[in-house]
N, CA, C and O atoms as a GROMACS GRO file, in nm:
protein
  480
    1VAL      N    1  -0.533   4.139  12.130
    1VAL     CA    2  -0.424   4.119  12.034
    1VAL      C    3  -0.365   3.981  12.057
    1VAL      O    4  -0.327   3.944  12.168
    2GLN      N    5  -0.358   3.906  11.950
    2GLN     CA    6  -0.299   3.771  11.962
    2GLN      C    7  -0.207   3.744  11.846
    2GLN      O    8  -0.238   3.779  11.731
    3LEU      N    9  -0.096   3.683  11.875
    3LEU     CA   10  -0.004   3.638  11.772
    3LEU      C   11   0.027   3.491  11.801
    3LEU      O   12   0.053   3.453  11.915
    4GLN      N   13   0.022   3.410  11.700
    4GLN     CA   14   0.047   3.268  11.717
    4GLN      C   15   0.146   3.221  11.613
    4GLN      O   16   0.119   3.224  11.493
    5ALA      N   17   0.263   3.177  11.661
    5ALA     CA   18   0.365   3.124  11.570
    5ALA      C   19   0.348   2.973  11.557
    5ALA      O   20   0.313   2.905  11.653
    6SER      N   21   0.373   2.924  11.438
    6SER     CA   22   0.365   2.780  11.413
    6SER      C   23   0.456   2.745  11.296
    6SER      O   24   0.510   2.833  11.229
    7GLY      N   25   0.473   2.615  11.273
    7GLY     CA   26   0.548   2.571  11.157
    7GLY      C   27   0.685   2.516  11.188
    7GLY      O   28   0.755   2.469  11.098
    8GLY      N   29   0.725   2.520  11.313
    8GLY     CA   30   0.856   2.466  11.348
    8GLY      C   31   0.858   2.314  11.337
    8GLY      O   32   0.755   2.250  11.315
    9GLY      N   33   0.978   2.258  11.352
    9GLY     CA   34   0.992   2.114  11.345
    9GLY      C   35   1.138   2.074  11.342
    9GLY      O   36   1.227   2.154  11.365
   10LEU      N   37   1.158   1.947  11.312
   10LEU     CA   38   1.294   1.891  11.302
   10LEU      C   39   1.327   1.870  11.155
   10LEU      O   40   1.253   1.804  11.083
   11VAL      N   41   1.438   1.927  11.111
   11VAL     CA   42   1.482   1.912  10.972
   11VAL      C   43   1.631   1.883  10.970
   11VAL      O   44   1.702   1.910  11.066
   12GLN      N   45   1.676   1.829  10.861
   12GLN     CA   46   1.819   1.808  10.842
   12GLN      C   47   1.883   1.935  10.788
   12GLN      O   48   1.816   2.021  10.732
   13ALA      N   49   2.014   1.944  10.807
   13ALA     CA   50   2.087   2.058  10.754
   13ALA      C   51   2.063   2.070  10.604
   13ALA      O   52   2.062   1.971  10.532
   14GLY      N   53   2.043   2.194  10.560
   14GLY     CA   54   2.011   2.219  10.421
   14GLY      C   55   1.862   2.222  10.392
   14GLY      O   56   1.821   2.255  10.281
   15GLY      N   57   1.783   2.188  10.491
   15GLY     CA   58   1.639   2.182  10.472
   15GLY      C   59   1.572   2.318  10.478
   15GLY      O   60   1.636   2.422  10.494
   16TYR      N   61   1.439   2.314  10.465
   16TYR     CA   62   1.358   2.436  10.458
   16TYR      C   63   1.238   2.423  10.552
   16TYR      O   64   1.179   2.316  10.564
   17LEU      N   65   1.204   2.532  10.616
   17LEU     CA   66   1.082   2.541  10.694
   17LEU      C   67   1.016   2.675  10.667
   17LEU      O   68   1.084   2.774  10.642
   18ARG      N   69   0.885   2.677  10.673
   18ARG     CA   70   0.811   2.803  10.666
   18ARG      C   71   0.739   2.822  10.798
   18ARG      O   72   0.650   2.744  10.833
   19LEU      N   73   0.777   2.924  10.869
   19LEU     CA   74   0.710   2.958  10.995
   19LEU      C   75   0.599   3.058  10.966
   19LEU      O   76   0.612   3.145  10.881
   20SER      N   77   0.490   3.043  11.040
   20SER     CA   78   0.375   3.133  11.024
   20SER      C   79   0.350   3.208  11.153
   20SER      O   80   0.363   3.152  11.262
   21CYS      N   81   0.313   3.334  11.141
   21CYS     CA   82   0.268   3.413  11.255
   21CYS      C   83   0.129   3.465  11.222
   21CYS      O   84   0.114   3.560  11.145
   22ALA      N   85   0.029   3.402  11.279
   22ALA     CA   86  -0.110   3.443  11.257
   22ALA      C   87  -0.145   3.552  11.356
   22ALA      O   88  -0.123   3.537  11.477
   23VAL      N   89  -0.198   3.660  11.305
   23VAL     CA   90  -0.224   3.778  11.386
   23VAL      C   91  -0.373   3.807  11.392
   23VAL      O   92  -0.443   3.797  11.291
   24SER      N   93  -0.422   3.841  11.509
   24SER     CA   94  -0.562   3.881  11.521
   24SER      C   95  -0.572   3.997  11.620
   24SER      O   96  -0.490   4.011  11.711
   25GLY      N   97  -0.673   4.078  11.601
   25GLY     CA   98  -0.698   4.188  11.693
   25GLY      C   99  -0.620   4.314  11.664
   25GLY      O  100  -0.627   4.410  11.741
   26ILE      N  101  -0.544   4.317  11.555
   26ILE     CA  102  -0.468   4.437  11.520
   26ILE      C  103  -0.482   4.462  11.370
   26ILE      O  104  -0.526   4.376  11.295
   27THR      N  105  -0.444   4.581  11.330
   27THR     CA  106  -0.429   4.610  11.187
   27THR      C  107  -0.281   4.632  11.161
   27THR      O  108  -0.203   4.654  11.253
   28TRP      N  109  -0.244   4.628  11.036
   28TRP     CA  110  -0.103   4.647  11.001
   28TRP      C  111  -0.059   4.790  11.036
   28TRP      O  112   0.061   4.816  11.044
   29ASP      N  113  -0.152   4.881  11.056
   29ASP     CA  114  -0.115   5.016  11.094
   29ASP      C  115  -0.085   5.026  11.244
   29ASP      O  116  -0.019   5.120  11.288
   30ASP      N  117  -0.133   4.929  11.322
   30ASP     CA  118  -0.112   4.933  11.466
   30ASP      C  119   0.026   4.882  11.504
   30ASP      O  120   0.096   4.942  11.585
   31TYR      N  121   0.063   4.769  11.444
   31TYR     CA  122   0.187   4.703  11.479
   31TYR      C  123   0.258   4.656  11.353
   31TYR      O  124   0.196   4.630  11.250
   32VAL      N  125   0.389   4.647  11.365
   32VAL     CA  126   0.465   4.574  11.265
   32VAL      C  127   0.501   4.440  11.330
   32VAL      O  128   0.501   4.428  11.452
   33ILE      N  129   0.533   4.342  11.248
   33ILE     CA  130   0.559   4.208  11.299
   33ILE      C  131   0.706   4.173  11.282
   33ILE      O  132   0.760   4.180  11.172
   34GLY      N  133   0.768   4.135  11.390
   34GLY     CA  134   0.907   4.094  11.387
   34GLY      C  135   0.924   3.948  11.429
   34GLY      O  136   0.843   3.895  11.505
   35TRP      N  137   1.027   3.887  11.379
   35TRP     CA  138   1.063   3.751  11.419
   35TRP      C  139   1.193   3.755  11.499
   35TRP      O  140   1.288   3.825  11.464
   36PHE      N  141   1.194   3.679  11.607
   36PHE     CA  142   1.310   3.669  11.693
   36PHE      C  143   1.336   3.521  11.720
   36PHE      O  144   1.250   3.437  11.697
   37ARG      N  145   1.455   3.491  11.766
   37ARG     CA  146   1.482   3.353  11.802
   37ARG      C  147   1.570   3.349  11.926
   37ARG      O  148   1.646   3.442  11.954
   38GLN      N  149   1.559   3.240  11.998
   38GLN     CA  150   1.640   3.222  12.117
   38GLN      C  151   1.692   3.080  12.121
   38GLN      O  152   1.616   2.984  12.133
   39ALA      N  153   1.823   3.068  12.111
   39ALA     CA  154   1.889   2.938  12.121
   39ALA      C  155   1.918   2.909  12.267
   39ALA      O  156   1.925   3.001  12.348
   40PRO      N  157   1.934   2.783  12.303
   40PRO     CA  158   1.962   2.747  12.443
   40PRO      C  159   2.085   2.820  12.496
   40PRO      O  160   2.191   2.817  12.434
   41GLY      N  161   2.070   2.884  12.610
   41GLY     CA  162   2.182   2.952  12.672
   41GLY      C  163   2.219   3.085  12.609
   41GLY      O  164   2.318   3.147  12.648
   42LYS      N  165   2.142   3.130  12.512
   42LYS     CA  166   2.174   3.255  12.444
   42LYS      C  167   2.061   3.355  12.460
   42LYS      O  168   1.948   3.320  12.492
   43GLU      N  169   2.095   3.480  12.435
   43GLU     CA  170   1.995   3.586  12.444
   43GLU      C  171   1.907   3.583  12.319
   43GLU      O  172   1.949   3.542  12.212
   44ARG      N  173   1.786   3.628  12.337
   44ARG     CA  174   1.695   3.637  12.222
   44ARG      C  175   1.749   3.740  12.124
   44ARG      O  176   1.795   3.847  12.164
   45GLU      N  177   1.743   3.706  11.994
   45GLU     CA  178   1.798   3.797  11.892
   45GLU      C  179   1.697   3.820  11.781
   45GLU      O  180   1.613   3.735  11.751
   46GLY      N  181   1.707   3.936  11.721
   46GLY     CA  182   1.618   3.969  11.611
   46GLY      C  183   1.657   3.896  11.485
   46GLY      O  184   1.776   3.886  11.453
   47VAL      N  185   1.560   3.846  11.412
   47VAL     CA  186   1.582   3.776  11.286
   47VAL      C  187   1.539   3.863  11.168
   47VAL      O  188   1.616   3.887  11.075
   48SER      N  189   1.416   3.911  11.174
   48SER     CA  190   1.364   3.987  11.062
   48SER      C  191   1.240   4.062  11.106
   48SER      O  192   1.179   4.028  11.207
   49CYS      N  193   1.202   4.164  11.029
   49CYS     CA  194   1.084   4.244  11.063
   49CYS      C  195   1.023   4.298  10.934
   49CYS      O  196   1.094   4.335  10.840
   50MET      N  197   0.890   4.301  10.933
   50MET     CA  198   0.821   4.357  10.818
   50MET      C  199   0.745   4.481  10.863
   50MET      O  200   0.669   4.477  10.959
   51GLY      N  201   0.767   4.592  10.792
   51GLY     CA  202   0.702   4.716  10.825
   51GLY      C  203   0.556   4.718  10.782
   51GLY      O  204   0.502   4.618  10.737
   52VAL      N  205   0.495   4.833  10.796
   52VAL     CA  206   0.355   4.849  10.759
   52VAL      C  207   0.335   4.812  10.612
   52VAL      O  208   0.239   4.743  10.578
   53ASP      N  209   0.424   4.858  10.527
   53ASP     CA  210   0.423   4.819  10.387
   53ASP      C  211   0.503   4.691  10.373
   53ASP      O  212   0.617   4.684  10.420
   54SER      N  213   0.448   4.591  10.310
   54SER     CA  214   0.512   4.459  10.306
   54SER      C  215   0.646   4.460  10.235
   54SER      O  216   0.728   4.371  10.255
   55TRP      N  217   0.670   4.564  10.150
   55TRP     CA  218   0.800   4.570  10.082
   55TRP      C  219   0.910   4.618  10.175
   55TRP      O  220   1.029   4.604  10.146
   56ASN      N  221   0.870   4.675  10.286
   56ASN     CA  222   0.964   4.732  10.382
   56ASN      C  223   1.004   4.626  10.484
   56ASN      O  224   0.947   4.618  10.593
   57THR      N  225   1.103   4.545  10.448
   57THR     CA  226   1.145   4.437  10.535
   57THR      C  227   1.290   4.459  10.579
   57THR      O  228   1.370   4.520  10.509
   58HIS      N  229   1.320   4.408  10.697
   58HIS     CA  230   1.453   4.423  10.756
   58HIS      C  231   1.504   4.285  10.795
   58HIS      O  232   1.429   4.201  10.846
   59TYR      N  233   1.630   4.263  10.771
   59TYR     CA  234   1.692   4.136  10.808
   59TYR      C  235   1.811   4.166  10.897
   59TYR      O  236   1.895   4.250  10.864
   60TYR      N  237   1.818   4.096  11.012
   60TYR     CA  238   1.915   4.134  11.112
   60TYR      C  239   2.028   4.033  11.130
   60TYR      O  240   2.119   4.056  11.209
   61LEU      N  241   2.024   3.924  11.059
   61LEU     CA  242   2.130   3.826  11.071
   61LEU      C  243   2.228   3.842  10.956
   61LEU      O  244   2.189   3.885  10.848
   62PRO      N  245   2.356   3.807  10.976
   62PRO     CA  246   2.455   3.828  10.869
   62PRO      C  247   2.423   3.749  10.742
   62PRO      O  248   2.445   3.798  10.631
   63GLU      N  249   2.370   3.626  10.759
   63GLU     CA  250   2.342   3.547  10.640
   63GLU      C  251   2.208   3.589  10.581
   63GLU      O  252   2.123   3.643  10.651
   64SER      N  253   2.190   3.564  10.454
   64SER     CA  254   2.066   3.605  10.386
   64SER      C  255   1.986   3.483  10.344
   64SER      O  256   1.936   3.477  10.231
   65ARG      N  257   1.973   3.385  10.434
   65ARG     CA  258   1.901   3.263  10.398
   65ARG      C  259   1.754   3.272  10.434
   65ARG      O  260   1.676   3.183  10.398
   66PHE      N  261   1.714   3.376  10.504
   66PHE     CA  262   1.575   3.387  10.551
   66PHE      C  263   1.504   3.502  10.478
   66PHE      O  264   1.564   3.606  10.453
   67THR      N  265   1.379   3.481  10.446
   67THR     CA  266   1.299   3.586  10.383
   67THR      C  267   1.161   3.592  10.448
   67THR      O  268   1.116   3.497  10.511
   68LEU      N  269   1.097   3.707  10.432
   68LEU     CA  270   0.964   3.730  10.486
   68LEU      C  271   0.863   3.746  10.374
   68LEU      O  272   0.895   3.794  10.265
   69SER      N  273   0.740   3.704  10.403
   69SER     CA  274   0.629   3.735  10.314
   69SER      C  275   0.505   3.752  10.400
   69SER      O  276   0.505   3.718  10.518
   70ARG      N  277   0.399   3.805  10.342
   70ARG     CA  278   0.279   3.833  10.420
   70ARG      C  279   0.155   3.805  10.337
   70ARG      O  280   0.152   3.830  10.217
   71SER      N  281   0.053   3.753  10.403
   71SER     CA  282  -0.078   3.739  10.342
   71SER      C  283  -0.173   3.833  10.413
   71SER      O  284  -0.206   3.812  10.530
   72ASP      N  285  -0.217   3.938  10.344
   72ASP     CA  286  -0.312   4.030  10.404
   72ASP      C  287  -0.449   3.965  10.422
   72ASP      O  288  -0.523   3.999  10.514
   73ALA      N  289  -0.481   3.872  10.335
   73ALA     CA  290  -0.612   3.806  10.342
   73ALA      C  291  -0.625   3.724  10.471
   73ALA      O  292  -0.731   3.724  10.533
   74THR      N  293  -0.519   3.655  10.510
   74THR     CA  294  -0.525   3.570  10.629
   74THR      C  295  -0.454   3.634  10.749
   74THR      O  296  -0.449   3.573  10.856
   75LYS      N  297  -0.400   3.754  10.733
   75LYS     CA  298  -0.328   3.825  10.838
   75LYS      C  299  -0.221   3.734  10.897
   75LYS      O  300  -0.215   3.709  11.018
   76THR      N  301  -0.138   3.688  10.810
   76THR     CA  302  -0.030   3.598  10.849
   76THR      C  303   0.102   3.648  10.789
   76THR      O  304   0.108   3.685  10.672
   77VAL      N  305   0.205   3.649  10.871
   77VAL     CA  306   0.339   3.682  10.825
   77VAL      C  307   0.420   3.553  10.826
   77VAL      O  308   0.420   3.479  10.925
   78TYR      N  309   0.488   3.527  10.717
   78TYR     CA  310   0.564   3.403  10.702
   78TYR      C  311   0.713   3.433  10.707
   78TYR      O  312   0.760   3.530  10.648
   79LEU      N  313   0.786   3.348  10.777
   79LEU     CA  314   0.932   3.352  10.776
   79LEU      C  315   0.980   3.225  10.707
   79LEU      O  316   0.959   3.114  10.756
   80HIS      N  317   1.046   3.243  10.593
   80HIS     CA  318   1.096   3.131  10.515
   80HIS      C  319   1.240   3.106  10.555
   80HIS      O  320   1.327   3.192  10.538
   81LEU      N  321   1.265   2.987  10.607
   81LEU     CA  322   1.398   2.950  10.653
   81LEU      C  323   1.458   2.852  10.552
   81LEU      O  324   1.415   2.737  10.541
   82LYS      N  325   1.557   2.900  10.478
   82LYS     CA  326   1.616   2.818  10.374
   82LYS      C  327   1.755   2.772  10.413
   82LYS      O  328   1.823   2.837  10.493
   83ASN      N  329   1.797   2.659  10.357
   83ASN     CA  330   1.931   2.606  10.382
   83ASN      C  331   1.963   2.610  10.532
   83ASN      O  332   2.066   2.663  10.573
   84LEU      N  333   1.874   2.555  10.611
   84LEU     CA  334   1.890   2.559  10.756
   84LEU      C  335   2.016   2.488  10.800
   84LEU      O  336   2.057   2.387  10.742
   85GLN      N  337   2.078   2.542  10.903
   85GLN     CA  338   2.200   2.488  10.958
   85GLN      C  339   2.179   2.459  11.108
   85GLN      O  340   2.090   2.517  11.170
   86PRO      N  341   2.260   2.371  11.165
   86PRO     CA  342   2.242   2.338  11.308
   86PRO      C  343   2.243   2.460  11.398
   86PRO      O  344   2.175   2.461  11.501
   87GLU      N  345   2.318   2.563  11.362
   87GLU     CA  346   2.323   2.683  11.445
   87GLU      C  347   2.193   2.763  11.441
   87GLU      O  348   2.176   2.858  11.517
   88ASP      N  349   2.103   2.726  11.353
   88ASP     CA  350   1.972   2.792  11.348
   88ASP      C  351   1.874   2.729  11.448
   88ASP      O  352   1.761   2.777  11.463
   89THR      N  353   1.916   2.624  11.514
   89THR     CA  354   1.831   2.561  11.614
   89THR      C  355   1.797   2.660  11.725
   89THR      O  356   1.887   2.715  11.789
   90ALA      N  357   1.669   2.682  11.748
   90ALA     CA  358   1.624   2.781  11.846
   90ALA      C  359   1.472   2.775  11.854
   90ALA      O  360   1.406   2.709  11.774
   91VAL      N  361   1.418   2.844  11.954
   91VAL     CA  362   1.275   2.871  11.956
   91VAL      C  363   1.255   3.004  11.883
   91VAL      O  364   1.318   3.104  11.915
   92TYR      N  365   1.166   3.002  11.786
   92TYR     CA  366   1.139   3.121  11.707
   92TYR      C  367   1.008   3.184  11.754
   92TYR      O  368   0.907   3.116  11.772
   93TYR      N  369   1.013   3.315  11.774
   93TYR     CA  370   0.896   3.390  11.823
   93TYR      C  371   0.861   3.500  11.725
   93TYR      O  372   0.948   3.557  11.661
   94CYS      N  373   0.733   3.529  11.715
   94CYS     CA  374   0.695   3.652  11.645
   94CYS      C  375   0.641   3.749  11.749
   94CYS      O  376   0.587   3.710  11.852
   95GLY      N  377   0.658   3.876  11.720
   95GLY     CA  378   0.616   3.979  11.813
   95GLY      C  379   0.564   4.100  11.741
   95GLY      O  380   0.602   4.127  11.627
   96GLY      N  381   0.478   4.175  11.808
   96GLY     CA  382   0.426   4.299  11.755
   96GLY      C  383   0.504   4.417  11.810
   96GLY      O  384   0.525   4.428  11.931
   97LEU      N  385   0.547   4.505  11.722
   97LEU     CA  386   0.623   4.624  11.762
   97LEU      C  387   0.559   4.748  11.703
   97LEU      O  388   0.482   4.741  11.608
   98ILE      N  389   0.591   4.862  11.762
   98ILE     CA  390   0.545   4.989  11.706
   98ILE      C  391   0.621   5.021  11.578
   98ILE      O  392   0.564   5.072  11.482
   99ARG      N  393   0.750   4.991  11.579
   99ARG     CA  394   0.833   5.007  11.460
   99ARG      C  395   0.937   4.897  11.461
   99ARG      O  396   0.968   4.841  11.566
  100CYS      N  397   0.990   4.866  11.345
  100CYS     CA  398   1.084   4.754  11.336
  100CYS      C  399   1.209   4.781  11.420
  100CYS      O  400   1.261   4.892  11.426
  101SER      N  401   1.253   4.675  11.484
  101SER     CA  402   1.372   4.681  11.569
  101SER      C  403   1.426   4.540  11.586
  101SER      O  404   1.350   4.442  11.586
  102SER      N  405   1.557   4.529  11.600
  102SER     CA  406   1.617   4.398  11.626
  102SER      C  407   1.626   4.371  11.777
  102SER      O  408   1.667   4.262  11.818
  103ASP      N  409   1.588   4.468  11.857
  103ASP     CA  410   1.597   4.456  12.002
  103ASP      C  411   1.466   4.398  12.058
  103ASP      O  412   1.360   4.459  12.044
  104TYR      N  413   1.475   4.283  12.120
  104TYR     CA  414   1.353   4.218  12.168
  104TYR      C  415   1.285   4.298  12.279
  104TYR      O  416   1.166   4.277  12.306
  105HIS      N  417   1.356   4.389  12.342
  105HIS     CA  418   1.294   4.474  12.444
  105HIS      C  419   1.189   4.568  12.384
  105HIS      O  420   1.103   4.620  12.455
  106ASP      N  421   1.196   4.589  12.253
  106ASP     CA  422   1.102   4.679  12.187
  106ASP      C  423   0.971   4.611  12.149
  106ASP      O  424   0.880   4.677  12.099
  107VAL      N  425   0.961   4.482  12.171
  107VAL     CA  426   0.838   4.411  12.136
  107VAL      C  427   0.729   4.442  12.237
  107VAL      O  428   0.750   4.433  12.358
  108SER      N  429   0.611   4.478  12.185
  108SER     CA  430   0.498   4.512  12.272
  108SER      C  431   0.414   4.390  12.306
  108SER      O  432   0.356   4.380  12.414
  109LYS      N  433   0.410   4.297  12.211
  109LYS     CA  434   0.323   4.181  12.230
  109LYS      C  435   0.392   4.059  12.172
  109LYS      O  436   0.431   4.060  12.055
  110TRP      N  437   0.407   3.955  12.252
  110TRP     CA  438   0.471   3.832  12.207
  110TRP      C  439   0.367   3.726  12.175
  110TRP      O  440   0.260   3.719  12.237
  111GLY      N  441   0.402   3.645  12.077
  111GLY     CA  442   0.326   3.524  12.054
  111GLY      C  443   0.404   3.408  12.113
  111GLY      O  444   0.520   3.423  12.152
  112ARG      N  445   0.340   3.292  12.122
  112ARG     CA  446   0.409   3.173  12.167
  112ARG      C  447   0.510   3.132  12.064
  112ARG      O  448   0.487   3.150  11.944
  113GLY      N  449   0.621   3.079  12.106
  113GLY     CA  450   0.726   3.039  12.014
  113GLY      C  451   0.700   2.905  11.950
  113GLY      O  452   0.610   2.830  11.988
  114THR      N  453   0.782   2.877  11.849
  114THR     CA  454   0.777   2.747  11.782
  114THR      C  455   0.920   2.696  11.770
  114THR      O  456   1.010   2.770  11.730
  115GLN      N  457   0.941   2.571  11.804
  115GLN     CA  458   1.076   2.514  11.808
  115GLN      C  459   1.123   2.473  11.669
  115GLN      O  460   1.052   2.404  11.596
  116VAL      N  461   1.243   2.516  11.635
  116VAL     CA  462   1.309   2.471  11.512
  116VAL      C  463   1.436   2.398  11.554
  116VAL      O  464   1.521   2.453  11.624
  117THR      N  465   1.449   2.273  11.510
  117THR     CA  466   1.566   2.193  11.541
  117THR      C  467   1.626   2.143  11.410
  117THR      O  468   1.558   2.081  11.329
  118VAL      N  469   1.756   2.172  11.391
  118VAL     CA  470   1.824   2.133  11.268
  118VAL      C  471   1.932   2.032  11.304
  118VAL      O  472   2.022   2.062  11.383
  119SER      N  473   1.925   1.916  11.245
  119SER     CA  474   2.024   1.812  11.270
  119SER      C  475   2.132   1.816  11.163
  119SER      O  476   2.106   1.854  11.048
  120SER      N  477   2.253   1.778  11.200
  120SER     CA  478   2.365   1.782  11.105
  120SER      C  479   2.376   1.651  11.027
  120SER      O  480   2.465   1.637  10.943
   0.00000   0.00000   0.00000
C-alpha cells in the first residue's frame, strides 16, 4: 500500500493549489482517503475525507474553502485549496483509513507530506 501526496508549493494569499494523493496497492473498498495537515508547533488536524462513494465527503475545518474530488481511473484523490490564507501554511498529508475520521490516530497508512506555504 502506497500513498504519495504532491502538489504543494508557495502561493500568495488568495491563491489556489491542487494537492494530489496517488494511491496504489488498495481498492476504494479497502480504505478511505483522508487529508490532514500539520502547521509548525501544532498538532496534526483533519482537513477532509472521502468515503468509499466519492459523493460521501467530510470536511473538518470551519471554513469551506477546500473541496475534494477523485479520479477512479488514476486512483488519485485531489484536495482543492481555494482562497489560501497564511494560516493554511502547513505540511499536508494524505492517509488511508478504515472509515472517515478527523483524528489522525485513526489513520492506518500515511503518505509523505507536501509543504504548502502561503505568503501574505
